[in-house]
N, C-alpha and C positions, 0 to 999 in steps of 0.2 A: 662433441660439443667443445667450443673454443675455451681455452683456459680462462680468459677474462670473464666469460659467462659463468663458469664453475665458481670462480672466485667471488663473483657478485652474489651468487646463491649462498655461499658460505658466510659472507658478511651479513646478509639478511636473516640468517638463521643461526645466530651465535649459540643458542641453547643446545644445538645438536653436537657441539664440540666442547661443552663445559660440564661442570659437575651438575648432578640433579638439583642440588640446592640453589645453585646460581641460575639454572634454567628456570626454576619456579619463580624466582624473583623477577626474571625478565618478562614473564607472562603479564605481570601487573601493568606494564606499559600499554597493553591492549584492552585493559578493563577499566571502566570509569570508577571514580571514587564513590559515586552514588549509582546504584543499579536498580532500575525498575523492572521487576519480574515480568516476563513476556508470556503470551499465551500461544504463540506460534511454535509448532514443533513438527519435525519430520515424522512421517509414518513408518518409513523404512530406513534403517541405518545399517550398512554393512559394506563389505568389499565388492558386492555384486551390483550395488546401486550407488550412483552419485547422488549427493544431496545438493540441489540447486536452490539457493536462497535469493529470491528476487524482491525488488521493491524500490522505492525512490531513494535517491541519494540521501545519506545521513539519517535513515530511518531506524538504524540499529542492527543492520544485517551482520556486520562484523562482530559487534558485541555479543549478539545472540550466538553466533557461531563459536566464538572463543569460549563462551560459557559451556557450550556443549562439549567442546574439545578439552576443557580443563583437566578432566581425569586422565586423558591420554598424553598430556603435555609432560616432557618436552619432545616426545617422538612425533613432531609435526614439521613437515616441510612447507614453509610459507612462501607463496609466490604472489607478489603484488604486480598485476599486469600494467599498472601505471608506469612501472620501471622499464626503460627501453631494453636493457639486457635481459630482464625477465621475459619480455615478449619474445626475444630471440630464443630463449630456452624453451618457450612454449610453441615454437613454430612447427615442431615435429613431435607428435605424440610418441612415435617410436623411439626417437632419441631421448626424450625425457623419461620414458619408461625404462630404457636401458640404463640411464644415469641413476635412477632410483634403485634398480636392482643391484648395480655394481657399487654405487657410492653411498647408499643409505640402507645398509642391511638392518632389518628389524624395525624399519619405519612403520608407523601405524596410520598416519594421516597425511594426505596432500591437500592443502588449503589454498585454493586459487581465488584471489580477491580482485575485484574490479574487472571481471572478465569481459565486460563490454569493450575494453580497449584492444582485445584480440580480434584479428581479422575473421577467424572462424573458431570461436570458442566451443561450439557444439561438437565439431570434429575432434578437438582435443579431448573433451570429456569422454566422448565415445571411445577414443583410442585408449585412454587410461583405464577405463572400466574393462574393455575387452582384453587388455594386457594381463589381467588376472594377477595383479601385483600383491594382492593380499593386504591392501591398504584401503582405508576409507577415503573417498574423494569428496571434498566439500567445495562448492563454488558460490561466490556471491557476485551480483551484478545488478545494475540499475536499468538495464535494457533487456527485456525478454527476447527481442529480435536477435541481438548479437549473441545471445547464448544458444540460440536454436536455429539460426538462419537457414542452413540447408540440411538440417538434421532433425527436423521436427518428428519425422517418422522413425529414424534410426535410433533416437534416444528412447523410444518407447520400450519399457521394460528395463531400462538401464539407469533411470533417474527418478527421484522423487522430488517434487517441487514444493517449496515453502515460500509463502509471500509474507514479508515483514513490512508493515505500514507504521505510520506514526502512532504514538500511544493511543489506546482506546480508553474510554471512560472506566470500564472495569479494572484495567491495569492501573490507571492513575488512582482510582479509589482504593484499591488494595494497598497501594504504596503510601497514600496520604492519610487514609482514615484509620488504618491499623485495626485495633480492637474496639473502636468506638461503638456505642449503641446506636439504635435506629435514628434517633433525633440528630445525633452528632454526625452520622454518616450522610443523612439527608442534607444537612447544612454544608458539609464538605463537597458533596456531589453538585449542589447548586453552584458553589464557587468554582469548581473545576470546569463545569460546562460553560460558565460565563467566560472563563479564560480561554477555553478551547475555541469558542466561537470567534474570538478576536485574534488570538495569537497562535492558534493551532496547537499541535502537540508533537512536533518534531523533537526528538530527545534533547539535542543540544539547546534548542530554544526553550524547552520546558524547564530544564535544569539550570538555566542561566540565572544570574543573581537578581536582575530587576527587569522591568518592562522595557527600559531604554536599550539594554543589551539585547533583549529578545528581538526587538524591532530591527536593530542593526544586523543581527544574525539572519533575519528573514530577507532583508535587502541584499545581503551578501550571498544568500542562497540563490536568489534569482540571477545575480550576475555571475557567480563563480561556478554554479552547477548547471542550472537550466540553460542559460545562454551559451556558456562555454561548451557544454556537451553538444548543444545543437550544432555548433561550428566544428568542434574537434572530433566528436564521435560520429555524429550523424551527417556531417558534411553539408550542413545548410549553408548555401551561398548568400542568401539575402537575409542576413540576421536582423536588419531593421524591420523587414516585413514580419519576420517571426516574432519579434518583440511586440509589434503592433497587434498581431493576432492574440498574443497573451493578454494584452491590455483589453482588447475587445471581449475576450472570453470572461475576464474578470467582471466586466460590466454586465454581460448578458448571461451570466451563470444561471443554469437551470432552464434556459430558453431553448426552443427548437433551433437546430443548426440550419443556416442557409449558406451553403458554400459560396454561391455566386455573390451574395451580398458581402460576406466576409472578404472575399477576394477583391471586390471592387474597392473596399475601404483600405485594404492593405496594399493594393497596387500589384496584385498577382492574380493568376487565374484560379479557377475552382479546383483544378487538379492539384495545384501546388498547396492550396489550403488543406485539401484532403491528406496530402503527404505530411504536412506539418502536424495535423491532428493525430496521424498515425504515430509520429515520433513522440508526441506528448503522451499518448496512450501507452506506448511501449516503454516509455521512461517512467511511468507511474507518477506523472505530474497532473495531467488532466485525463479524465475518463469519459468516453462516449457511452452514454446510457441509451441502449436500444429500446424501441417500443416493444411492449409485450403484446403479442397477437395470439390469442387463444383459439382462433378459428371462427370467431364471430364476424359477421359482416360489418362493413362501415367502420373499420378500425384503421388507424395509421400503422403502417408496417415498415416505414423506411427511415424517416428523419430522426436522428439521435438528439439527445440533450447533452450538455457538457457540464461536468462537475469537477471541482478540484479535489485532489486527494487530501489536501490540508487547507483549512480556511485561513490560517495565518499567511500562507503563501499568496493566496488570493488577495488578502487585505494589503499585503506589501505591494502588490502590483497596482492597487488602487491608492496606495499611500494614505490609508484610512484605518487608524487603530482606535477610533472612538469607542470607549468601553461601554457606554450606555446603550444597550440594545433597543430600549424603548424609543430612543430619539433617532435611531438610524433608519433611513428610508429603505435600506437593503436588509432589514431585519428578517423578512420572510425568506429571502434568498439565502441568508446565512444559516438560518435554522434548517432549511431544506438541505443545504450542502452538508451541515453537521450530521443530519440523519443519514444521508447517503454515505458519508465517510464511515460512520459507526457501523452501518450495516455491512459494508464491504470488509471491514475488519473481522467480521464474525462468520462470513460465508465460507463453506467448503468449495472446492473446485467444481463439484457437480451441482451446486446450488445456482439458481439464476436470479437476476435482478433486472428489472426494466421499469418503464412507466407505461401507463395505459391512457390512450386518448382516442375518442371516437371522431368520426368525420364531422359530427355536428358540434364538436367542441367540448364534450364531457371529458373530464380528465381526472386521473388518480396519480398522485405523485410517484408512488413506488409500488411495484408488484414483486413480491418475493416468491420464488419457486423452490420448493423443497419436497423431495420424496413424493412427487406426483401431485402435490397440492399447491395452491396459491393462497397468498394472504396479501391484503392491500393496506396501504398506509397513506393517509392524507396529513399534510403538515400545515399548521396554521400558527403564525407568530402572533397570536393574540391570547389574552387572558380569558379563557372561557369560564363561565360560571355554571353552565348547565350543558348537557349533551347537545351537540349540533352535528347533523349529517347533511352535507350539501347534496344538491340535486345530482351533481356529477358522481359523487360516491354512491348514491342510490342506483344510478345507472349501472355502475360496475357491479354492485351487489346483485342486482336483478339479472345481469348477464352471466355472472360466474358463480353466484351463490357460494362464496368461500366460507369456510368455518370461522375464520378470524379476520378481523379488520380493525384498524386503529386510527385514532385522530391524535396526532402529536401536537400539543399546544403548551401554553405557558401558565395555565391556571388550573384546569380540572384534571385530576388524576384519580386513579383507582375507581373509576366509574365504568361499569360494563352494562350495556343494554342489548337486548336481542332485537335484531331486524331480520325477520324471516328466519332463515337457517344460520344466520351469522351473529357471532358474538362481537359486538363493536365496543372496543375499549377506548377510553379517553386517557391519555398519558401525558406526563411531563417528562422532560429529558432524564430526570433522576430515576424514573421507573422504566425507561425505554428498553433497557437491556433485559429486564425481567420478561417483558413481552416477547422480545426476540428469542429468548430461550424456549418459550412455549411454541413459537413458530417453527424453530429448527429442530424441535423434538429432542433436545439435549441441553445439558448445561454448557455454558461457554467453557472452552478448553481450560484445564487447570493451568495455573501459573507455572512457568518454567523458571525456577529460581537458580 
């Protein structure tokens, strides 16, 4: 390895050559002044498995990783792949492994950040694990594809994957409500949801001083990360078309995807639109929600719907941060996207999420699959005063007879009625996660402090 590359690694890791006390002080530059405890946690940590932490840019992947590594600090080799010389150091797993053996005896952790900037991050991770260095390997990245491109099978058994998304309501409630009683917690929960719906819950945005700063950060996120990564990381040539597509998705959020129609509006073909959606999905910006098809006849089985990982990002694309949900024409879409985002923050890798729609137009917004069972969710941005079950929901209940179904609304809560074999709950956002816990058969993961 070239001397200038070795010197760059030394400069980026000053704690490896200073006293333990000085090294601990250097750690503080990686940790925020205010930390919101997270619920994401790796299932396996050791020198035989890499920990791959994925999620959108600025979702807290690095902060979570540094908190996990704090007990092992300063014995951490930090490699930020945004740095040109670091990318050279990572070009060969064999050379990097040899450097670690010879140059960093007693090292406990290799932490590779922003791995999506590497040409073949998956091969590097595989090589480091197979080298049996006796160190933990932690990797963060905003693009699942670039972490696993040609190594999806060869990483099997060598890596455990953790997804970190913007703050969930339970995480925020634990941080903001503290030891308040039920009434106080309910009031805080309502306030938090109202803010999530408009400004989302990316950590930097959430912890900013005021709404003006939060809005500016969201605009900067679109320009600095989403569009820059499209060009620099994913090599999108027609960035204006990519931008137009994002704007269209923001308008049509929650609608069925028509690739040809989107392509015609953006001035590109359907195949290009499909490739752009793949990039947005892999970058954890927009998710394609597939239809749930449980084997019944006359069901849609192909066209996905599109949802944003964070509502604040969507509202920035629309340049609409109007805080009063009741006066917004997109209130239904916002509440639906909020429900989608909160569900995805709680699901395990083996859990499933889709929507259900029959060929005659009956539709259920979300179908959650867990442990061989399904549960349905209908979202209504209205203030219900009594239980209501739509004809579409009844069609789903008759077809699948799930044990649990819910209607998320803005008025009626803690109401459960029986429809055949199904317990139909009416929920408001503040009680939504309690219902999710019953669906998933477990408490939401404990906070990682």
